[in-house]
C-alpha positions as CSV (number, residue, x, y, z in Angstrom):
1,M,0.0,0.0,0.0
2,L,1.4,3.4,-1.0
3,P,1.3,6.3,1.5
4,P,-1.3,9.0,0.9
5,P,-0.1,11.8,-1.5
6,G,1.5,14.9,0.0
7,D,4.9,16.4,0.4
8,T,4.6,16.4,4.3
9,V,3.0,14.1,6.7
10,F,0.5,16.9,7.5
11,A,-0.5,17.0,3.8
12,Q,-0.7,13.2,3.7
13,M,-3.0,13.4,6.8
14,Q,-5.2,15.9,5.0
15,A,-5.4,13.6,1.9
16,L,-6.4,10.6,4.1
17,A,-9.0,12.8,5.8
18,R,-10.6,13.8,2.5
19,D,-11.3,10.2,1.7
20,D,-11.7,8.9,5.4
21,S,-12.6,5.4,4.4
22,L,-9.5,3.8,6.1
23,R,-10.2,5.6,9.5
24,R,-13.9,4.5,9.4
25,L,-12.9,0.9,8.5
26,L,-10.5,0.6,11.4
27,L,-12.3,2.6,14.1
28,R,-16.0,1.9,13.6
29,E,-17.7,-1.2,14.7
30,P,-17.4,-4.2,14.1
31,R,-13.6,-3.9,13.8
32,G,-13.1,-1.0,16.2
33,S,-14.8,1.0,18.9
34,V,-15.2,4.5,20.2
35,A,-12.2,3.9,22.5
36,V,-9.8,2.8,19.7
37,H,-7.2,4.9,18.0
38,A,-5.1,3.9,14.9
39,N,-1.7,5.1,13.6
40,L,-0.7,4.7,10.0
41,I,3.1,4.4,9.7
42,V,4.4,6.1,6.5
43,P,7.8,6.9,5.2
44,S,8.9,10.2,6.5
45,T,9.1,13.0,4.0
46,R,12.2,14.3,5.7
47,D,15.7,12.7,5.5
48,D,16.3,13.3,9.2
49,C,13.4,11.2,10.5
50,A,13.1,7.4,10.8
51,A,9.4,7.3,10.0
52,G,6.2,9.4,9.8
53,Y,2.8,8.6,11.3
54,I,-0.7,9.7,10.8
55,I,-3.0,9.6,13.9
56,M,-6.6,8.5,13.5
57,E,-9.0,9.1,16.4
58,P,-12.8,8.4,16.7
59,T,-13.9,11.7,15.1
60,E,-10.7,13.4,13.8
61,Y,-7.1,13.3,12.7
62,P,-5.2,15.2,15.4
63,A,-1.9,16.8,14.4
64,M,-0.2,15.3,17.5
65,S,-0.8,12.8,20.3
66,G,1.5,11.9,23.1
67,S,0.1,8.4,23.8
68,N,0.1,7.6,20.1
69,T,3.7,8.8,19.7
70,I,4.8,6.5,22.6
71,C,2.9,3.6,21.0
72,V,4.4,4.2,17.6
73,A,7.9,4.4,18.9
74,T,7.5,1.2,20.9
75,V,6.1,-0.7,17.9
76,L,8.8,0.5,15.6
77,L,11.5,-0.6,17.9
78,E,10.1,-3.9,19.2
79,T,9.1,-5.1,15.8
80,G,12.5,-4.2,14.2
81,M,11.1,-1.6,11.8
82,V,13.7,0.7,13.4
83,A,16.9,-0.8,14.8
84,M,16.9,-0.9,18.6
85,V,20.1,0.1,20.4
86,E,20.4,-0.8,24.1
87,P,20.3,0.7,26.6
88,E,19.1,3.8,24.8
89,T,17.7,4.4,21.2
90,T,17.3,7.9,19.8
91,L,15.3,8.7,16.7
92,R,13.2,11.4,15.1
93,L,9.6,10.9,14.0
94,E,7.6,13.1,11.7
95,A,4.1,13.8,13.2
96,P,1.6,15.9,11.3
97,A,2.3,18.7,13.7
98,G,6.1,18.5,13.1
99,V,9.2,16.6,14.1
100,V,9.5,15.0,17.5
101,E,12.7,13.8,19.1
102,V,12.4,10.4,20.8
103,T,14.6,8.7,23.4
104,A,13.7,5.1,24.2
105,R,15.1,3.2,27.2
106,C,15.6,-0.4,26.0
107,N,16.6,-3.6,27.7
108,N,16.6,-7.2,26.5
109,G,14.8,-6.4,23.3
110,K,12.0,-4.5,25.1
111,C,11.2,-0.8,24.9
112,E,10.8,0.0,28.6
113,S,9.9,3.7,28.3
114,V,9.7,6.4,25.7
115,E,10.4,10.1,26.2
116,F,9.6,12.5,23.3
117,T,10.2,16.2,22.9
118,N,6.9,17.6,21.8
119,V,6.3,20.4,19.4
120,P,6.2,23.9,21.0
121,C,3.2,24.4,23.2
122,F,1.6,27.6,24.5
123,A,-1.4,29.1,26.3
124,E,-4.0,31.0,24.3
125,H,-6.6,31.9,26.9
126,L,-6.3,31.9,30.7
127,D,-9.4,31.9,32.9
128,A,-11.7,32.6,30.0
129,E,-15.4,32.6,30.7
130,L,-17.4,29.9,29.0
131,E,-21.1,29.4,29.0
132,V,-21.8,25.6,29.0
133,D,-25.3,24.2,28.3
134,G,-26.7,22.6,31.5
135,I,-23.7,23.7,33.6
136,G,-23.5,27.5,33.5
137,T,-20.5,29.8,33.4
138,L,-17.1,28.2,33.8
139,A,-13.5,29.6,33.8
140,V,-11.4,27.6,31.5
141,D,-7.9,27.8,30.0
142,V,-7.3,27.1,26.3
143,A,-3.9,25.9,25.3
144,F,-2.1,24.1,22.5
145,G,-0.3,21.0,23.5
146,G,-0.1,19.5,20.0
147,M,-3.9,19.6,20.0
148,W,-6.2,22.5,21.2
149,Y,-7.4,21.9,24.7
150,A,-10.0,23.5,27.0
151,I,-8.9,22.9,30.6
152,A,-11.5,23.0,33.3
153,D,-11.2,22.6,37.1
154,A,-12.5,19.2,38.3
155,H,-13.3,20.4,41.8
156,A,-15.4,23.3,40.6
157,L,-17.4,20.8,38.5
158,G,-17.8,18.5,41.5
159,F,-15.5,15.7,40.3
160,A,-13.1,13.7,42.4
161,L,-11.7,12.0,39.2
162,E,-12.6,8.5,40.1
163,P,-13.3,5.6,37.6
164,S,-17.0,5.6,38.7
165,E,-17.4,9.1,37.3
166,A,-16.3,8.1,33.8
167,R,-19.7,8.4,32.1
168,E,-20.5,11.8,33.8
169,L,-17.0,13.1,33.0
170,S,-17.5,12.2,29.4
171,L,-20.9,13.9,29.2
172,V,-19.7,17.1,30.8
173,G,-16.4,17.1,28.8
174,E,-18.3,16.9,25.6
175,R,-20.5,19.8,26.5
176,I,-17.5,21.9,27.4
177,R,-15.8,21.0,24.1
178,L,-18.8,22.0,22.0
179,A,-19.1,25.3,23.9
180,A,-15.4,26.1,23.6
181,R,-15.4,25.4,19.9
182,A,-18.2,27.9,19.5
183,Q,-17.1,30.6,22.0
184,L,-13.3,30.5,22.2
185,P,-11.8,30.4,18.7
186,C,-8.2,29.4,18.3
187,A,-5.8,28.7,15.5
188,H,-2.1,27.8,15.3
189,P,-0.1,30.8,14.2
190,D,2.2,28.7,12.0
191,N,-0.6,26.4,10.6
192,P,-4.1,28.0,10.7
193,E,-5.6,24.7,9.6
194,I,-4.9,23.4,13.1
195,A,-7.8,25.2,14.7
196,G,-10.5,24.9,17.2
197,V,-10.7,23.2,20.6
198,S,-11.0,19.4,19.9
199,I,-10.4,17.9,23.3
200,V,-11.1,18.7,27.0
201,E,-9.1,18.2,30.1
202,I,-10.9,18.2,33.5
203,A,-8.0,18.5,36.0
204,E,-7.7,18.7,39.7
205,P,-5.9,21.7,41.1
206,W,-2.2,21.6,40.4
207,Q,-0.3,19.8,43.1
208,G,3.1,21.5,42.5
209,V,6.5,20.9,40.9
210,G,7.5,17.2,41.1
211,A,4.1,16.1,42.3
212,V,1.4,13.9,40.8
213,S,-1.8,15.8,39.6
214,K,-4.9,13.9,38.4
215,N,-6.7,14.7,35.3
216,A,-9.4,13.3,33.0
217,V,-9.2,13.9,29.3
218,V,-12.4,13.7,27.3
219,V,-12.1,12.8,23.6
220,A,-14.9,13.5,21.0
221,P,-17.5,12.2,20.6
222,G,-17.6,12.0,24.4
223,R,-15.5,9.3,25.9
224,L,-12.7,9.2,28.5
225,D,-9.1,8.8,27.5
226,R,-7.5,5.8,29.2
227,S,-4.0,7.3,29.1
228,A,-2.6,10.2,31.1
229,T,-2.5,12.1,27.7
230,G,0.8,13.6,26.6
231,T,-0.6,16.5,24.7
232,G,-2.8,17.2,27.7
233,L,0.2,17.3,30.0
234,S,2.0,19.5,27.6
235,A,-1.0,21.9,27.4
236,R,-1.2,21.9,31.2
237,M,2.5,22.8,31.6
238,A,2.1,25.6,29.0
239,T,-0.6,27.2,31.1
240,L,1.3,26.8,34.4
241,H,4.4,28.3,32.7
242,A,2.3,31.2,31.4
243,R,1.2,31.8,35.0
244,G,4.8,31.7,36.3
245,E,4.2,28.5,38.3
246,M,6.5,26.3,36.3
247,R,9.9,27.2,34.8
248,V,12.4,25.6,32.5
249,G,13.7,22.4,34.2
250,D,10.6,21.9,36.3
251,A,8.8,18.6,36.1
252,M,5.4,17.1,37.1
253,T,3.4,14.0,36.6
254,H,-0.2,13.6,35.3
255,A,-2.3,10.6,36.4
256,S,-5.4,9.4,34.5
257,V,-8.6,8.3,36.1
258,I,-7.4,4.6,35.9
259,G,-4.0,5.5,37.5
260,S,-1.8,5.5,34.4
261,T,0.8,8.2,34.5
262,F,3.0,10.3,32.2
263,D,6.0,12.4,33.4
264,G,6.5,15.8,31.9
265,R,9.2,18.5,32.1
266,I,9.8,21.8,30.5
267,V,12.9,21.6,28.4
268,S,13.2,25.1,27.1
269,E,11.3,28.3,26.2
270,T,10.6,29.4,22.7
271,T,8.1,31.5,20.7
272,V,5.3,30.6,18.3
273,G,4.3,33.6,16.3
274,E,4.2,36.4,19.0
275,R,3.3,33.9,21.8
276,T,5.7,32.7,24.5
277,A,5.8,28.9,24.3
278,I,7.5,26.0,25.9
279,V,9.2,22.9,24.5
280,P,8.0,20.0,26.8
281,A,9.3,16.5,27.1
282,I,6.8,13.7,28.0
283,R,7.8,10.2,29.2
284,G,5.6,7.1,29.4
285,S,5.4,3.4,28.4
286,A,3.4,1.3,25.9
287,W,2.9,-2.4,25.5
288,I,2.1,-4.5,22.4
289,T,-1.0,-6.5,23.2
290,G,-1.7,-8.3,20.0
291,I,-1.2,-8.5,16.2
292,T,-4.4,-8.3,14.2
293,Q,-5.2,-8.9,10.6
294,V,-8.1,-6.7,9.4
295,I,-10.2,-8.1,6.6
296,V,-13.0,-6.7,4.5
297,D,-15.0,-9.3,2.6
298,P,-16.2,-8.1,-0.8
299,T,-19.7,-9.0,0.1
300,D,-19.7,-7.2,3.5
301,P,-22.6,-4.7,3.4
302,Y,-20.8,-2.4,5.8
303,P,-17.3,-2.1,4.5
304,E,-16.7,1.1,6.5
305,G,-18.4,-0.1,9.6
306,Y,-21.3,1.5,11.5
307,L,-22.0,3.6,14.6
308,L,-24.8,3.0,17.2
309,S,-25.7,5.4,20.0
310,D,-25.6,2.7,22.8
311,T,-21.8,2.8,22.5
312,W,-21.0,5.8,20.3
313,P,-22.4,9.1,21.7
314,G,-22.9,12.3,19.7
315,P,-24.3,13.5,16.5
316,D,-22.2,11.3,14.2
317,V,-24.1,8.2,15.0
318,Q,-25.1,6.5,11.7
319,V,-25.7,3.2,10.1
320,P,-24.7,3.2,6.4
321,E,-27.4,1.9,4.0
322,E,-26.8,-1.5,2.5
323,G,-26.1,-1.5,-1.2
């Protein structure tokens, strides 16, 4: 299979999105689910990168994802697509958002952890007022962590960030996302096509430098991310840096609702357009859980799958007509 057309991975992602049949095939039922993501490995369009990858999520193609980057690096190294060097392998990967530097700790043929240096991240709005249907007025931050985030206070919303709250967190997060997209426009200064809040982080008050802070990230169309979310940690550190609470060299850990964690640190300061930005590094681990062959029978009446509202919330629910 040839990669999508385009002279950058971002352009290839756009070409894939215009057709969208592969994402629907992989992520919709019966082959996928609302909690599944997929990454298409492509040859990098740059000589200085080992590979490129296109991230496919339930309703969109994000320009960057921390957990997906960690998964991609782990698979590349453990399957031999990229040569593993022990105890440490360094490589560069081309994400749609840009180049990320990866350092993998390796032992006995296993990739034990991956740290990647993210694209520059920055705060766009701090304590912005947001009117949310059924909730009222909230103060949220909007920041770019590789994706555009709206960040809301968990305690102000009455959440303790426990697994039992997953459904309610997802419902509230989706309402916040829709409101933020409508009321708090945002676009990347260097790539205006990366625009609009597409993901929501409901976070407990920050616990301080070096400490663990809990958060819940809600992904469209309204489901809870199982990972601690690398772009979410990057966005959070960007807002803390903008407030003067974190500085270059400072570190923190984000924990998800299920207890998984990512470690983050601020590597350096930079600028994006006229905005002060940070370069964050995120570290986490991934595990290969299976090898699957995806098949589409020529007589299958649903070659791109289907969506039903019992498992797939939101307005995109649809069952294609047979034909």
